[in-house]
N, C-alpha and C positions, 0 to 999 in steps of 0.2 A: 380315114385314112387318105395319104396322098400317093400319088402316083410318082415314080418316079421319071417316066415319061412325059409327064407335065410340067416335072420341075427342070427338067434336062435344057432346055432353052435359056432358062434364065441362069441355070449354072455355066452354062456355056457362055453367056452373054458376059456373066460378071468373070470370068478366067480370061476370056480373050482380051478385056478393058484393062487388066492387070499387066498383061504382056505388051499391050500396044502403049500404054502410059510411061513403062519403065524402062524402054532402050535406051534413051539418054543416060539414065542411071548406070545401065550396065556399061556403056562405052565408057563413062567417065571413069568407074572402076577399074577398067582395064588399064589407064593411063597412068593411076596410080604408083603401081610396081617398075614404073620404068627406071631402069639404074644403067647410065650413059658408061660405055668401055671405059674411057680415061675418064676418071670424076675426081676431083679433090675432095670429096667426101671419103673415100677410100683412104684417105692417110688423116682427115679430120676424126675420123673414128679411132685412130692408134692411143694407145696412153699416153698423156702430156710428154714423158722423157724422150719417148721413142720420135715422136712426131715433132719434137725440137730437134733432135739429131738429123731427122730426115729435111728439114726446114734449113738447117744449118748447111747440109752438103747441097742442097738444090741453090740456096741463096736468093731465090725468087720463088713464083707460083709454083707448084708441082702438082702433077695429076698422076694418078696410079690405075692400075687395072684393076681386075679382080681380084687375083692371085701375087698380087704384090706383097701381101702379108697374110702369112698360112700361122695358125696356131696348132701346137702340139702339147700333149700333156695338160688337157683340161684348160688352155691358155695362160699354162704356167711359162713356155716358151713361145715366143714369137720369131717366125723367119721370116726376113724381108729378102724378096727375089729382086733387084735392081734393075732386071731386063725389063720388067712391068713397072718402070717409073719413067715419066717426063719430066723434064725441068725445064723451064724457059730459059734458064742461066744454069751454069754448071753442067754438070752429067758427065758424061764420057766413063759409065759405070762398067762398061764392056772392052773386052781385050780378044778380038778375034771371036771363038765361040765359047767364050768362057765370061761370066759376069759377077758384079759382086754380090755376096750373100752377106747378110748379118744373122746374128742370133740374138736375142735379148731374153734373159732369164729373171723371172720375178722373185725378189730378193728383200725382204722387210717393207713388203708394200709399194715398191717400185720397181721398175725395170732396170737392168743393167745388161751393157753390151756384155755379152760372154765369148761370142767367136766371130770373126769378121775373114771372109775368105773369097776367092776366086772359084766359081764351080761352072758346070755346064750349064747353059741358059735354056735346059730343055726340061727342066723339073716342074 
């Protein structure tokens, strides 16, 4: 019959070895989820038709914030908020306290521009 008191030092040593040997792995894991606030990947993740339209409007590299594109009705509608877009060329998507918004709707496997309007930039 074995005694827990006799095994405790061995168990404690093993547990502390696990924690001592893995802090580097924990530190690396926390860096993997970083998403820069202004990131071209927010545009790269858009469907091809929408991505091409944004590229045409910017005429060069573009970066978008997290809420540049919002999705409605289970991604059937994509709403673009141009107050959350930075273009190196082009731009000028805001007028006073209103900014360009566009809505694309999925039809026949592709997204088509449904509505383009200037709205308040606080949504």
